[in-house]
N, C-alpha and C positions, 0 to 999 in steps of 0.2 A: 980160345981170345975170349976178354968179358966183355961187353954187351957195352956199348959209353949213358951215365944213368942221364936219363933226361930228369930238365929242370923246369920246375915251376908246377911243381905237381898238385893237384886240388883235394882233396879228400871227403865223399859225402860219404853218411854209413845210415843202410835201411836200420834200425832199429826192431823188431817181430819181438813177438812176444817168448821163443823162445831160441833166440839165436840173431845172429849179424852178420850184417858184410858190406864189403866197403866199394864203393866203385870209384878207380879215380882216375883221376880226369890231366891229361895234357902231353906237350908233342914228345914223341918219341917212345911212347910206350909197347909200339908193334916188339920194335928192335927188342928190347929192353922185355922179354917178355922174360924171360928165364929171370930171371934180377923177383921179376914183380911180381911171379905164379912160385916161387919157389917152394914158400913151405907148403905148396899144396900141392907137390911134380913127387914129390920126394921116393925117389923108385916105384914110379906108373905108369903105367898101359897108357898116353896121348890115342886120344880117338881127336881130328878138327874135322867137322865138316865145314866146306867153307863153300861159298859160293861160286862158278863154275868157271865165273868169268873175275876174280880174283887168282889169277894164275902168274900175277908181275910181281914184281917188284913187293906189294907187300904181302903176298901170301911166303913170295921165296927170303923175308928178314923176318917173316913169323916163323916158318919151318927155320932153320937159320938160329934166330932164339933159343926155338922147345929141345933140340936139339946137341947148343948147348949144357944147359937142365940136367938136373940127376934123372931123368923123364925114363925108365924101363926103355922102354920100346913108345916110335913116337910116327903114327900113321892121317896118310890125310884124306879123310874122303870126299865128294863134288858133287856139289847139285843144285840145279837151276833153277834163277835167283829170277820175281819172275808171282805172285799174285798166283797164280797160275801152274810153278812149279809146285804145291801148299795143297795135296792131293795124295788119298790114303796107298796108290800108287806109289809117291814117290817116298811115304816116310815106310813103305814095307821095305822099299829099293835098298833103302839108308842103313836099315834094324837089319836086313841076310846079311848085306857088305860089314855089318858093326862087327855080326856076329862069326861075322869069318873069318875074322880078325885071333877071335881068339881071348874074347876082351873074358872077364871079371868081375865079382864086386867091387874090386876096384880101381877101375878103366874113368878117368877123367875125361868126357867129353866136351871137346872144344870149340863150342860158334864162332863161328870168322864169317860174319857179313851183318849185309841190308836185316832189318827187324823179321823178313821172311826166312830166310836162314835162322834167323835162332829165334822162333818161333815150332819152327819142324826138327834143330836141333836139341831145342826144349825139352819139343818132346819126345823122341829119340828115347831123353836122355830118361827124364821119366818114366820112361816103360820099359829100357830096355834093362835083362832083368829087375826086375819090382822101382826103381831109381837108383840111378848113377851119377854123380857128384856131374857138375857140366860152371861152364868158367863163357863170359861170354863174350866177346870185344865186337863189337860192331862197328860196322866201315860209314854209315851209313846217316846223318845228323838225323833222318828220323828216329831210327836204331837207340844214339846215342843218346834220347834226350826221355822217350818212350818205350819200346821194345824191350830191346837186353835189360830195361828194370822195374822191379814187384813180378817175375814167375809168375808171370803168363804164358803158356804154350799150348800152340794147337796146329791147329787144320781147318780147312774152306770144306766144306761138300752142298752138292751142286741145292741145298734148302739152301745155303749163306757161307756168312762166312766164322771161323774160328769156334764152330757147332762139338770141333771134340779136341778133347784137349783137355788140358791135368796141370793147375795148379806147383811147380815145382822153383823156386828158385832157386836162382845160379848162387856157386860158393864166392865168385869174386869177381866184378868188370868192368874194362880193360876200354879207356877214352879217348886215341889218339886220335885229334885234334888237328894233324897232318896230313891224316889221309883223308878229310875234307880237299884239299888242295888241288884231288883229282877226277872229287866229284862233280859227275853231271850234274852240269845250269839245274836241271830240273830237278830230277834228285837233290841237290839242293835247296832246291825250295817247298820242293814235296814235305822236307824234312821240317821248316821255315816253319807253317803252321803251327806243326802241334808246339812250336816253339810258342807261338804264341797262344796258344790252347792257356798254357798255365796263366799266363796275363790276367787272357780273362776271365777263364775263372777264378781265381781264386787270389790277384797278387793284382791290385790296378799301377801299383805304382811302375812292377818289370812290367805291362802294360806300356804303360808310360816313357822307360827306356828305352821298349822296343823303337817308341815311335821317337826314339832320339838315334835311335843308332839301330835299329834292324839291317841301317841297307846299309853298316859295315860285317855286322851280321854276313849277310851275303857275299860282300864284294871280297869274302877273307883277313881281316882285322882282324888279329892269331889271341889280340885283349875279346875283344866282345863279344869272338868266340866263343872262346873257356869260359868268359861270364855267362854268355847265355846256355854254353850248357848245364853250368852248373850249378846254376838258380830252378832250369826245366827237375833237371835231378832233382834235388833240392829240394825241392813243391812235390814230389812224386814224391821219393821217401818219406817226405814225411804222412799226403796221402791213406801210403801204403801200411807203413808203421803201424795206425791208428784202423787198417783196412785191409785185413791178407787179400781175402779170397771173396773182395766181394761180396760182403752179407747182404742182404733184400734191408733196403733205410742207415748202410755204410754209406762214406765219404769218397769212397774210390772209384762210387759209379759217376760224380763229378771230373773226372780222368775222360770219362765219353760226349763232350760237348762241343758237336759235330758228328759225332758217331752215327745215331742211328741216322739221319738222312744220309750221313757217305756213305757206310755199311751199305742202304739201299741203293746207293748211285754205284759203288760199285762192281755188287752184285752185276747190275742192266748190263752192263757194260762188259759183263764175259771176263773180268780179272786178263784182258788180254794184251792189258800196259795201256789201252787205248786212255784209259784215265787212271795215275797214282791216287795211292791210302787218301795221301795228305794233301792230294788236291781234292779229292771227294772229301777231307775232314774240310776245311774251308770251306768248299759253296757249305758243305755244310751247318758250318759256327755262324755263316751269315743269313742261313736260312732257321735256324736256333733263333740266333736273334732278331727276326726282320715279326717269328713266330710268339716271342715272348713280346716282343708292341706289341701285336694281336692281340692279344690274351689283359695284355695290361698290365706286365709286366717288370717291360724298362721301359728308361724313352728311346725312341727313334732316334732323338742327339745319340746315343749309344750305342745304337746299332750303324747307323750311317759311321760310330768315329769305325768301327774295328771295320768298317767294311772297307771300309778309305786304305788302315792299314794295310789291310791283308791286298789289293789291289796298287796301292803304293810297287808293293816290296816286288811285285809281278804276279802273287797267284787271279788263275779266276776264279771269280764268287758268285759267276751268276748261270744258272741254266743255261741260257741262251748261249754260253762259248761257248760248253761245252757242242761235244759231235753232234750236230742237229740231223742228223740224217738216222738216228736210230728212232724208230718208236715206241719209247717206252711213253708212260703215261702214268698224270697222279696215280689211278690205284694201282697200275702193277708198283711205281718204287713207297703206296703204302701197303701193298700184298709184303712185299720182301721187310716191312716195317714191322708187321704183327711176326715174323719167323726168330726179329732179329733174338740173341742169346740174355735180353734184357729182361721181354717181355715178360710184360709180371698178367695172368689172368684168359692173356687173349689182349691185352692191353700195352699202347705201347705207351715203352716211359722215352720220355722225351728232358736231357739238360740239358733247358732254361737262361736266360741271363732276369736279377733282380737288375741289375748297375754293371760298369763294368768293375768284374775281380768282383763280384756276388754272382753264387751262379748255385740250382737249388734242381732235385730229382722230382718230376713229374710225371703221376702215371693218371689222369682225370680232364686230360686235355680230347678234347671231340675229335676224329678221325676229319669229322671237315673241316676243322678250322685248318690243320696241317694243307688239306688237296688242292686249298689255293693257289698256295705258293711253292706247288708244287706242278702245277701247268704249266710244261712249259711252251711258245710258241710253234708254229706251224712251217716245217724250211720254205720256202719259197720255191 
């Protein structure tokens, strides 16, 4: 039985120094994975590493498609979703289970799930047998527009997020827009924060489009969703092509707008699901914009415009909207920020705005200038 060809597919190419790969965006790509991946699958063993919550129709559709392909063997391993599952323990468990399947150097890893599964499966692929090919099939908006593209893989430690990992580019990324129809609203909103990030850091025209159509993206308009995803992937592909490994002074660091603050907030929340990555990034972008105003780099009108848009689509933008029972202080957050993987010689690295659509990396900011922004009102 042949799968039905999906329609309205758009392709974004990631051009690297010595290779390239495609990001394919459209409806129905999961069910057509046998066709979309035919040139990569030929007589290879496939190991799907899937979010254990994706045991319903989406995983069944993928498994059916891969079974129709020319793959020699298809196995599926599941792993917990959520940042709390992106650990050494889960990494070791997946490596051991994959090795028990008798994998070889031609085995192809398929990451199927959200950003956590993609990061974890990508790191497994990067390290097993000193490197296996892998494919990203992201199932959340956040993973579709951010973590599945660019080759960053890794796990968290008690010292912070993504501090152990590797750059390992996928051979292809399949983005099926229909999977978003079953995504919980909170997960969809968290992913939208990363979409807005691309407009804020480098494309004011895209940000203006989001101000007009962001609600349609959230509400499920298929054309708006596809346009937002493609624009985000193109923006990231362009940056990654010029700075694959985030070299000091390279443009890739700009993609961390909101992340210096956001990663600290996630770390303080304990990766327990009470604060999703995109939610933390939304608050982090607002803090970065306000710090930009504080040092005279950006106008208050631009900072307010960013805050207003994120709030209008339903994202939290203020520290006092986060769980007030947590006992973290500004100094706690600053301590986590100094351990961020972008830190240089003990200095915190911020991505700040000169204007909406124009960002730059700064490592010359006095931490005292950020401290006031991080002071939370005490709970009543």
